[in-house]
C-alpha positions in Angstrom: -49.7 16.0 88.5 -53.2 14.8 87.3 -52.4 16.1 83.8 -49.1 14.2 83.9 -50.9 11.0 84.8 -53.4 11.6 81.9 -50.4 12.2 79.5 -48.9 8.7 80.1 -52.4 7.1 80.4 -53.4 8.4 76.9 -50.1 7.4 75.4 -50.5 3.8 76.7 -54.1 3.8 75.4 -53.0 4.7 71.9 -49.6 3.0 72.2 -49.7 1.5 68.7 -50.3 4.8 67.0 -47.8 6.7 69.1 -45.2 3.9 68.9 -45.6 3.9 65.1 -45.0 7.6 64.9 -42.1 7.3 67.3 -40.5 4.6 65.0 -40.5 7.0 62.1 -38.6 9.6 64.2 -36.1 6.9 65.2 -35.6 5.9 61.6 -35.1 9.5 60.4 -32.6 10.2 63.2 -30.7 6.9 62.4 -30.5 7.8 58.7 -29.5 11.4 59.3 -26.8 10.9 61.9 -25.4 7.7 60.4 -25.0 9.0 56.9 -24.1 12.6 57.6 -21.5 11.6 60.2 -20.2 8.8 58.0 -19.8 11.3 55.1 -18.1 13.9 57.4 -15.8 11.2 58.8 -15.0 9.9 55.3 -14.1 13.5 54.2 -12.0 14.0 57.3 -10.1 10.7 56.8 -9.7 11.3 53.1 -8.3 14.8 53.6 -6.0 13.5 56.4 -4.9 10.6 54.3 -4.2 12.6 51.2 -2.3 15.3 53.2 -0.2 13.0 55.4 0.6 10.6 52.6 1.3 13.4 50.2 -1.0 12.6 47.2 0.3 13.7 43.8 -1.2 16.6 41.9 -0.6 14.9 38.6 1.4 12.0 37.0 3.0 11.8 33.6 5.1 9.6 31.3 7.8 10.6 28.9 9.3 8.9 25.9 12.7 8.7 27.6 13.5 8.6 31.3 14.2 12.0 32.9 17.8 12.4 33.8 17.6 15.9 35.3 14.9 15.5 38.0 16.7 17.6 40.7 17.4 20.4 38.2 13.8 20.4 37.1 12.6 20.6 40.7 14.9 23.6 41.3 13.8 25.4 38.1 10.0 24.7 38.4 9.5 24.5 42.2 7.7 21.2 41.7 8.3 18.0 43.7 8.9 15.1 41.2 9.4 11.5 42.2 10.2 8.7 39.7 7.8 5.7 40.0 8.2 2.1 38.8 5.4 -0.3 38.1 5.0 -3.7 36.6 1.9 -5.8 36.0 2.4 -9.5 36.9 -0.1 -12.4 36.6 -1.3 -13.5 40.0 -3.6 -16.2 38.5 -5.0 -17.1 35.1 -7.6 -14.3 35.3 -6.0 -11.8 37.7 -3.2 -9.3 37.6 -1.3 -7.7 40.5 0.4 -4.4 39.8 3.7 -4.0 41.8 4.7 -0.4 42.7 7.9 0.7 44.3 7.8 2.1 47.8 8.1 5.8 47.6 10.0 8.2 49.8 8.3 11.6 49.1 4.9 11.3 47.3 2.0 8.8 47.4 3.3 7.2 50.6 1.7 3.9 51.5 -0.3 3.6 54.8 -0.5 0.3 56.7 -4.0 -0.8 57.2 -3.0 -4.1 58.9 0.3 -5.7 59.5 3.8 -4.1 59.3 5.9 -2.1 56.9 8.3 -3.6 54.4 11.6 -4.8 56.0 13.2 -6.7 53.2 13.1 -7.4 49.4 11.0 -10.5 50.2 8.2 -8.5 51.8 5.1 -7.2 49.9 2.1 -5.0 50.9 -1.2 -5.8 49.2 -4.3 -3.7 48.9 -7.0 -5.2 51.2 -9.7 -5.5 48.5 -7.5 -7.8 46.3 -6.3 -9.7 49.4 -9.9 -10.4 50.5 -11.0 -11.4 47.0 -8.1 -14.0 46.7 -8.0 -15.1 50.4 -4.5 -13.7 50.9 -3.8 -13.5 54.6 -0.9 -11.6 56.3 2.0 -13.9 56.6 1.1 -15.9 53.5 3.6 -16.5 50.7 2.7 -15.6 47.1 4.6 -16.2 43.9 4.8 -13.4 41.3 6.9 -13.5 38.1 9.0 -16.4 39.5 9.7 -14.6 42.8 8.3 -15.6 46.2 7.1 -12.8 48.6 5.8 -12.8 52.1 2.7 -10.7 52.7 3.8 -8.3 55.4 0.5 -6.4 55.6 -2.4 -4.7 53.9 -1.8 -1.1 52.7 -3.6 1.8 51.1 -1.9 4.4 48.8 -3.4 7.8 47.9 -3.1 7.4 44.1 -4.9 4.1 44.2 -7.8 4.8 46.7 -10.1 3.3 44.1 -7.9 0.6 42.6 -8.5 0.8 38.9 -6.2 -0.7 36.3 -6.5 2.4 34.2 -7.0 5.9 35.7 -9.9 6.6 33.2 -11.8 3.4 34.2 -14.9 3.6 36.4 -15.5 0.1 37.9 -12.9 -1.7 40.0 -12.7 -5.5 40.0 -10.6 -6.9 42.9 -11.0 -10.4 41.4 -9.1 -9.3 38.3 -6.8 -6.5 39.4 -5.0 -5.2 42.5 -2.0 -3.2 43.6 0.9 -4.1 45.8 4.0 -2.3 47.1 7.5 -3.7 47.2 11.1 -2.3 47.7 12.4 -0.4 44.7 15.3 -2.8 44.3 12.8 -5.6 43.6 11.3 -4.1 40.4 14.6 -3.6 38.8 14.9 -7.4 38.6 12.4 -7.4 35.8 13.2 -5.9 32.4 9.7 -4.8 31.3 8.8 -2.5 34.2 7.7 0.9 33.2 8.6 4.3 34.6 6.3 7.2 35.2 6.5 10.3 37.4 4.4 11.7 40.3 4.5 15.4 40.9 3.2 18.0 43.4 2.9 21.6 42.3 2.7 23.7 45.4 3.8 26.9 43.6 4.8 25.6 40.2 3.1 26.1 36.9 2.2 22.9 35.1 2.4 24.6 31.7 5.9 25.8 32.3 7.0 22.4 33.6 5.5 20.7 30.5 7.3 23.2 28.2 10.6 22.6 30.0 10.3 18.8 29.7 9.2 18.9 26.0 12.3 20.9 25.1 14.6 17.8 25.6 12.0 15.0 25.9 8.4 14.3 25.0 5.5 13.9 27.4 3.3 11.0 26.1 0.8 10.9 28.9 -0.3 13.4 31.5 -3.1 12.9 34.1 -4.1 15.6 36.6 -5.4 14.5 40.0 -8.9 15.6 39.3 -9.0 13.5 36.1 -7.6 10.4 37.8 -10.6 8.3 38.7 -8.5 6.3 41.2 -8.4 9.5 43.3 -11.5 11.5 42.3 -14.3 9.0 42.3 -14.5 8.7 46.1 -15.4 12.4 46.4 -18.6 12.0 44.3 -19.7 9.0 46.3 -19.0 10.7 49.7 -21.1 13.7 48.5 -23.9 11.2 47.6 -23.7 9.7 51.1 -23.9 13.1 52.8 -26.8 14.3 50.6 -28.8 11.2 51.2 -28.3 11.6 54.9 -29.4 15.2 54.8 -32.5 15.1 52.5 -34.0 11.7 53.2 -34.5 12.1 56.9 -36.2 15.5 56.4 -38.9 13.7 54.3 -39.4 11.1 57.0 -39.5 13.8 59.7 -42.1 15.7 57.7 -44.3 12.6 57.5 -43.8 12.0 61.2 -44.7 15.6 62.1 -47.9 15.5 60.1 -48.9 12.2 61.6 -48.3 13.4 65.2 -50.3 16.6 64.5 -53.1 14.5 63.1 -53.0 12.3 66.2 -53.1 15.3 68.5 -55.8 17.0 66.5 -58.0 13.9 66.7 -57.2 13.5 70.4 -58.1 17.1 71.2 -61.3 16.9 69.2 -62.4 13.9 71.3 -61.3 15.7 74.5 -63.2 19.0 73.9 -65.3 18.3 77.0 -62.3 17.5 79.1 -60.5 20.6 78.0 -63.5 22.7 78.8 -63.8 21.0 82.2 -60.1 21.8 82.9 -60.8 25.4 82.3 -63.7 25.5 84.8 -61.6 23.7 87.4 -59.1 26.6 87.2 -56.3 25.2 85.0 -54.6 28.0 83.0 -54.3 28.0 79.3 -50.5 27.7 79.4 -50.8 24.5 81.6 -53.1 22.9 79.0 -50.8 24.0 76.2 -47.9 22.5 78.0 -49.8 19.3 78.5 -50.5 18.8 74.8 -47.0 20.0 73.8 -45.7 17.2 76.0 -47.0 14.6 73.6 -44.9 15.9 70.7 -42.0 16.7 73.1 -41.8 13.2 74.5 -42.0 11.5 71.1 -39.5 13.9 69.4 -37.0 13.8 72.3 -37.0 10.1 73.0 -37.2 9.2 69.3 -34.3 11.5 68.3 -32.1 10.3 71.2 -32.6 6.6 70.6 -32.3 7.2 66.8 -29.0 9.1 67.2 -27.6 6.5 69.5 -28.5 3.8 67.0 -27.1 6.0 64.2 -23.8 6.1 66.1 -23.8 2.3 66.3 -24.6 2.0 62.5 -22.0 4.6 61.7 -19.1 2.3 62.3 -20.0 -0.6 60.0 -21.2 1.9 57.4 -17.8 3.7 57.6 -15.9 0.4 57.5 -17.8 -0.8 54.5 -17.3 2.3 52.5 -13.6 2.6 53.5 -13.0 -1.0 52.6 -14.6 -0.6 49.2 -12.4 2.4 48.4 -9.2 1.1 50.0 -9.2 4.1 52.4 -7.8 3.6 55.9 -10.0 4.8 58.7 -7.6 6.9 60.6 -10.0 8.6 63.1 -13.7 8.5 63.9 -15.2 11.7 65.3 -18.6 12.3 66.8 -19.1 15.5 64.8 -21.0 17.3 67.5 -22.8 19.6 65.0 -24.5 16.7 63.3 -25.1 15.0 66.7 -26.9 18.1 68.0 -29.0 18.5 64.8 -30.0 14.9 64.9 -31.2 15.2 68.5 -32.9 18.6 68.4 -34.2 18.8 64.8 -37.4 16.8 65.5 -38.0 19.0 68.6 -37.5 22.2 66.6 -39.8 21.1 63.9 -42.6 19.6 66.0 -43.0 22.1 68.9 -43.9 25.2 66.9 -46.5 23.4 64.8 -47.9 21.6 67.8 -48.2 24.9 69.7 -50.1 26.5 66.8 -52.5 23.5 66.7 -53.2 23.6 70.4 -53.5 27.4 70.6 -56.0 27.2 67.8 -58.2 24.8 69.7 -58.0 26.8 72.9 -59.4 29.8 71.1 -62.8 28.0 71.3 -64.8 29.4 74.3 -64.9 27.1 77.3 -68.7 26.9 77.1 -68.5 25.6 73.6 -65.8 23.1 74.6 -68.0 21.7 77.4 -70.8 21.2 74.9 -68.5 19.2 72.7 -67.3 22.0 70.4 -68.9 23.1 67.2 -69.0 19.9 65.3 -70.7 20.7 62.0 -70.5 18.6 58.9 -69.9 21.0 56.0 -70.9 20.0 52.5 -68.2 21.3 50.1 -68.8 22.6 46.6 -66.9 19.7 45.3 -69.3 17.3 47.0 -72.3 19.1 45.6 -71.0 18.5 42.0 -71.7 14.8 42.5 -75.2 13.8 41.6 -75.8 10.9 44.0 -79.5 10.5 44.2 -79.6 7.5 41.9 -76.4 5.9 43.3 -76.6 2.9 45.7 -76.0 3.6 49.4 -72.5 2.2 49.6 -71.4 4.4 46.6 -72.9 7.5 48.2 -71.2 6.6 51.5 -67.8 6.2 50.0 -68.0 9.4 47.9 -69.1 11.4 51.0 -66.3 9.9 53.1 -63.7 10.9 50.5 -65.1 14.4 49.9 -65.3 15.2 53.6 -61.8 14.0 54.3 -59.8 15.3 51.4 -56.8 16.5 53.6 -56.4 12.9 55.0 -56.6 11.4 51.5 -54.0 14.0 50.3 -51.7 13.1 53.1 -52.1 9.4 52.4 -51.1 10.1 48.7 -48.1 12.1 49.8 -47.0 9.5 52.3 -47.3 6.7 49.7 -45.4 8.9 47.2 -42.6 9.4 49.7 -42.4 5.6 50.5 -42.4 5.0 46.7 -39.5 7.3 46.2 -37.5 5.5 48.9 -38.6 2.1 47.6 -37.6 2.9 44.0 -34.3 4.5 44.9 -32.5 1.2 45.1 -34.2 -0.2 42.0 -33.4 2.9 40.0 -29.8 2.8 41.1 -29.4 -0.9 40.1 -31.3 -0.4 36.8 -29.2 2.7 35.9 -25.9 0.9 36.6 -27.1 -2.2 34.6 -28.0 0.0 31.7 -24.7 2.0 31.8 -22.5 -1.2 31.8 -24.3 -4.2 30.4 -26.3 -2.3 27.7 -24.6 1.0 27.0 -20.9 0.1 27.5 -21.1 -3.0 25.4 -23.1 -1.2 22.8 -20.6 1.6 22.4 -17.3 -0.2 22.8 -17.2 -3.2 20.4 -13.7 -4.4 21.3 -12.0 -6.4 24.0 -8.4 -5.0 24.0 -7.1 -1.5 23.8 -3.4 -0.9 23.4 -1.9 2.6 24.0 1.5 3.2 22.5 4.3 5.4 24.0 4.9 7.2 20.7 3.0 7.7 17.4 3.0 4.7 15.1 2.9 4.8 11.3 3.1 1.1 10.4 -0.4 -0.4 9.8 -1.0 -3.1 12.4 -1.7 -6.7 11.5 -5.0 -6.7 13.2 -7.4 -4.3 14.9 -8.5 -0.7 14.2 -6.4 2.3 15.0 -7.0 5.7 16.6 -5.3 8.3 18.7 -6.2 9.8 22.1 -4.9 12.7 24.1 -6.0 14.6 27.2 -7.2 18.2 26.7 -8.6 21.0 28.9 -11.3 23.6 28.4 -12.0 26.6 30.6 -14.2 24.4 32.8 -13.5 20.7 32.2 -10.9 18.2 31.3 -11.6 16.4 28.0 -10.3 13.2 26.3 -10.3 13.7 22.5 -10.1 10.6 20.3 -9.2 10.6 16.6 -10.7 7.8 14.6 -10.9 6.8 10.9 -14.3 7.5 9.4 -15.0 3.8 8.9 -14.1 2.8 12.5 -16.5 0.2 14.0 -14.7 -0.5 17.3 -16.5 2.5 18.8 -20.2 2.8 17.9 -22.1 6.0 18.6 -25.7 7.0 18.1 -27.4 10.4 18.4 -30.5 11.0 20.5 -32.8 9.7 17.7 -30.9 6.4 17.4 -29.1 7.3 14.2 -25.6 5.8 13.7 -22.8 8.5 13.8 -19.7 8.2 11.7 -16.3 9.7 12.5 -16.1 12.1 9.6 -17.3 14.8 11.9 -16.7 16.2 15.4 -18.9 14.4 18.0 -19.3 15.3 21.7 -20.8 12.8 24.1 -23.7 13.4 26.5 -21.6 13.3 29.6 -19.5 16.4 28.5 -22.7 18.1 27.2 -24.1 17.9 30.7 -21.0 19.5 32.1 -20.5 22.3 29.5 -24.0 22.8 28.1 -22.6 23.2 24.5 -25.0 22.3 21.8 -24.6 21.2 18.2 -23.2 23.9 15.9 -21.4 25.7 18.8 -17.6 25.9 19.2 -15.3 24.9 22.0 -11.6 25.8 22.5 -9.4 23.0 23.8 -5.7 22.9 24.9 -3.6 19.7 24.6 -2.3 18.9 28.1 0.8 17.2 26.6 1.9 19.9 24.2 -0.1 23.0 25.4 -1.2 23.5 21.8 -4.7 25.1 21.5 -7.3 25.0 18.8 -11.1 25.5 18.3 -13.5 22.7 17.4 -17.1 23.1 16.2 -19.4 20.4 17.5 -21.3 18.6 14.7 -23.2 16.0 16.7 -24.1 14.9 20.2 -23.7 11.2 21.0 -25.8 9.3 23.5 -22.7 8.2 25.4 -22.1 8.7 29.1 -18.7 7.4 30.0 -16.0 10.0 30.3 -15.8 13.6 29.0 -15.2 12.6 25.4 -14.9 14.3 22.0 -14.4 12.2 18.8 -13.1 13.5 15.5 -11.5 12.3 12.2 -8.0 10.9 12.8 -6.4 12.9 10.0 -7.7 16.2 11.4 -6.7 15.2 14.9 -3.1 14.6 13.7 -3.0 17.8 11.7 -4.3 20.1 14.6 -1.9 18.5 17.1 1.1 18.5 14.7 1.4 14.7 14.9 2.8 12.7 11.9 0.3 12.3 9.1 -1.3 8.8 9.1 0.0 8.1 12.6 -1.9 6.5 15.5 -1.4 6.0 19.2 -4.0 3.3 20.0 -5.2 -0.1 18.6 -8.6 -1.5 19.3 -8.9 -5.3 18.9 -11.2 -8.2 19.7 -8.2 -10.5 20.1 -5.0 -10.3 22.1 -2.1 -8.9 20.1 1.5 -9.6 20.7 3.2 -6.2 20.5 6.6 -5.1 21.8 6.2 -4.4 25.6 8.6 -1.5 25.6 6.4 0.4 23.2 3.1 -0.1 25.1 2.0 2.3 27.8 -1.1 0.5 28.9 -3.5 -2.4 28.0 -7.1 -2.3 29.0 -9.7 -5.1 28.6 -13.4 -4.4 28.2 -14.3 -7.6 30.0 -12.6 -6.3 33.1 -15.2 -3.5 33.3 -18.1 -6.0 32.8 -16.6 -8.3 35.5 -16.1 -5.4 37.8 -19.8 -4.5 37.4 -20.9 -8.1 38.2 -18.7 -7.9 41.3 -20.2 -4.6 42.3 -23.8 -5.6 41.7 -23.7 -8.4 44.3 -23.6 -6.1 47.4 -25.9 -3.7 45.5 -28.6 -6.4 45.4 -28.4 -6.6 49.2 -28.6 -2.8 49.4 -31.7 -2.7 47.2 -33.4 -5.4 49.4 -32.5 -3.4 52.6 -33.9 -0.1 51.1 -37.0 -1.9 50.0 -37.5 -3.3 53.5 -37.2 0.1 55.1 -39.5 1.6 52.6 -42.1 -1.1 53.2 -41.9 -0.6 56.9 -42.4 3.2 56.5 -45.3 2.6 54.2 -46.9 0.1 56.6 -46.5 2.6 59.5 -48.0 5.5 57.5 -51.0 3.5 56.2 -51.6 1.8 59.5 -51.8 5.1 61.5 -54.1 6.7 59.0 -56.4 3.7 58.8 -56.3 3.4 62.6 -57.4 7.0 63.0 -60.1 6.5 60.4 -61.5 3.6 62.3 -61.4 5.6 65.6 -63.0 8.6 64.1 -65.8 6.6 62.6 -66.3 4.2 65.5 -69.9 5.3 66.0 -70.7 4.8 62.3 -69.1 1.4 62.3 -71.0 0.4 65.5 -74.3 1.6 63.9 -73.6 -0.4 60.8 -73.1 -3.5 62.9 -76.4 -2.8 64.6 -78.2 -2.5 61.2 -76.7 -5.8 60.1 -73.7 -5.0 57.9 -71.0 -7.6 58.0 -67.4 -6.7 58.9 -66.3 -7.3 55.3 -68.9 -4.9 53.9 -68.0 -2.3 56.6 -64.3 -2.7 55.8 -65.0 -2.1 52.1 -67.1 1.0 52.7 -65.0 2.6 55.4 -61.5 1.6 54.3 -61.5 -0.2 51.0 -61.5 2.9 48.8 -58.1 3.9 50.2 -56.4 1.4 47.8 -57.1 3.8 45.0 -55.1 6.5 46.9 -52.3 4.0 47.3 -52.3 3.3 43.6 -52.5 7.1 42.8 -49.6 7.8 45.3 -47.5 5.1 43.8 -48.2 6.4 40.2 -47.3 9.9 41.2 -44.2 8.6 43.0 -42.7 7.1 39.8 -42.0 10.4 37.9 -41.2 12.2 41.2 -38.6 9.5 41.9 -37.0 9.7 38.4 -36.8 13.5 38.6 -35.4 13.5 42.1 -32.8 10.8 41.4 -31.8 12.5 38.2 -31.0 15.7 40.2 -29.3 13.6 42.8 -27.1 11.7 40.3 -26.2 15.0 38.5 -25.1 16.6 41.7 -22.8 13.7 42.8 -21.3 13.3 39.3 -20.8 17.0 38.6 -17.1 16.7 39.5 -16.7 13.2 37.9 -16.1 12.5 34.2 -19.1 10.3 33.9 -22.9 10.9 33.7 -25.2 8.2 35.1 -28.4 8.0 33.0 -31.5 7.3 35.2 -33.3 4.1 34.1 -36.2 2.2 35.6 -37.3 -1.1 34.0 -40.8 -2.5 34.1 -39.9 -5.5 36.3 -38.7 -3.1 39.0 -41.9 -1.1 38.7 -44.0 -4.3 39.1 -42.0 -5.6 42.0 -42.1 -2.3 43.9 -45.8 -2.0 43.2 -46.4 -5.5 44.7 -44.4 -4.5 47.8 -46.5 -1.3 48.2 -49.8 -3.2 47.8 -48.6 -5.9 50.3 -47.8 -3.0 52.7 -51.3 -1.8 52.4 -52.8 -5.2 53.1 -50.5 -5.7 56.1 -51.8 -2.4 57.4 -55.4 -3.6 57.0 -54.6 -6.8 58.7 -53.1 -5.0 61.7 -56.2 -2.8 61.9 -58.7 -5.6 61.5 -58.6 -6.3 65.3 -59.4 -2.7 66.0 -62.4 -2.9 63.7 -63.6 -6.0 65.3 -63.2 -4.4 68.8 -65.9 -1.8 68.0 -69.1 -3.3 69.5 -72.7 -2.5 68.8 -73.0 -1.1 72.4 -71.3 2.1 71.4 -74.1 3.1 69.0 -76.8 2.0 71.4 -75.3 3.8 74.4 -74.8 7.0 72.4 -78.3 6.9 71.1 -79.7 6.7 74.6 -77.6 9.6 75.9 
């Protein structure tokens, strides 16, 4: 009972330090449970949604509509459903794609509202509806027809609503999808037909061969290559990994801080521990007493953090689901993550705390009663410094640093970790800005891209021509583009900045990262439309990161694929062309990608600010605790300096001021560590995506984050100034008279 009273009395006496360490545990548990449980729930909901709503395995288009679908299904064992789609202008700068309501594949799920009941009803994706203030029950006009918005929906082949399946940034202001009754689409003449398929036991190669006998497949997209379906998986992986690794770092910092707190506490209580021995307390009782400090902090911090994580889980899940147009069908506790979140701090803290306490209790009781063996050791490193001619304040600072190297090292590590967290948001923002505003606009020097349904041989009135087709290797899907050697619509550079021309075979950096193939090596590819295979030798590597791309001369592309000589399938133009709609498969605009990025960057700015705030709080806590312990440990020296006549400012500079160099050093080390860590993180989440995100960090972000870190340091000093002022001259006088 007396030890229990001492436990809570000591915690209250050092409440600021213990509370700061407790806050770190709470933050780590919040991040761990909220992000891992959100990731797990997103995976559960995604799998449930894709399964229950029967997502396609692939989609394709043919030159002529298929007339023998049932016969094809029987012969191949595949499920095939004809789809109809039409793009209609919703406003001057936005397009709404109408899809027919399906019966077998890619079934729509109602997020809000009700199912379609008549030809006048329409279901709209929630992202587009929110961007254009379209409420349920509103009437909207499309193509001269008026529709009533029956509800908001989500469909599995448009989880990430991109206008083109090879795009990478959605823009709900410019594009959205909607579902109507099949009879509605037949009222317009320019709707296009494509096919969704599921291949439970069927061979896609055999199906393609069968279709190409009487028809011609002009476009084929597997599920894994459809960014509307596949992009969400990479982002969910990123959410889960962030929730798994980031809290471990915070817990490690928390554990070391608590161990330092207990170590300093026990050093001050040597006499009390020795007295407890003489009063008859057993070693296990004393061990249990000091273990209680770590146990109380770990248990209460993890329970509170996990509870708050459960609260934050729901808005996090809703935000992510809304961004991806994914219905939240079910939210589970995920007991495994819940238990790990609660017990992980305890499992980490107790063994190390036990080792620390057991080590102290190896000291004989007689030595403990005498105050322990407190000897100041002069290290070899300290002896290297010739300090005879140095002024006193320089000698004092050097000795303080040399005799407390572990504390300095921990401060550097703590600042480095806070820097990593602080720069995470800035690096993400800078990398996306580079990928879109710099890299995308630098590579793609055109506004419109028109893809034809069949090879064209007549030279267009305007624009530059090329051909593109989907291919596969043993490991990855690849888009190969044939271009004329003098093409300027696509501009590529090698690693040294030299301009590349299209009279050679060029692989981009994104595909290189996936396959590891270097210049001069060969790769075998198979055309997904015709199943024709051939081997290409890579001549150059381009610094391009969007899509798994290979570029080659157009004449060679046509020859290897048995396409008509001089033909092309695509036109790149900086102005809008008026081409026959029945010959066009798709039209993409580069400005839509830029606008999509601008739309995406708005919430990202808030995310960067939130991450910076959390990082600053963690930095303040770490620096505050270490400086607070430094002041407590040197209270006698500080009191003695006051007796001698040193002012508080001078004492602060000598005792604490030198720590700013460790802050700067920790920050400097944190920059390359951050870039390396985020590069590995980005590569892991994009490993199954057809894009590589180059890691970039601009100088403005470095300066802003450095200012935040320095401000965190001075906030910590300000919080500790009261503690320094509270040390009176009496302490030195009283101790000298003892």
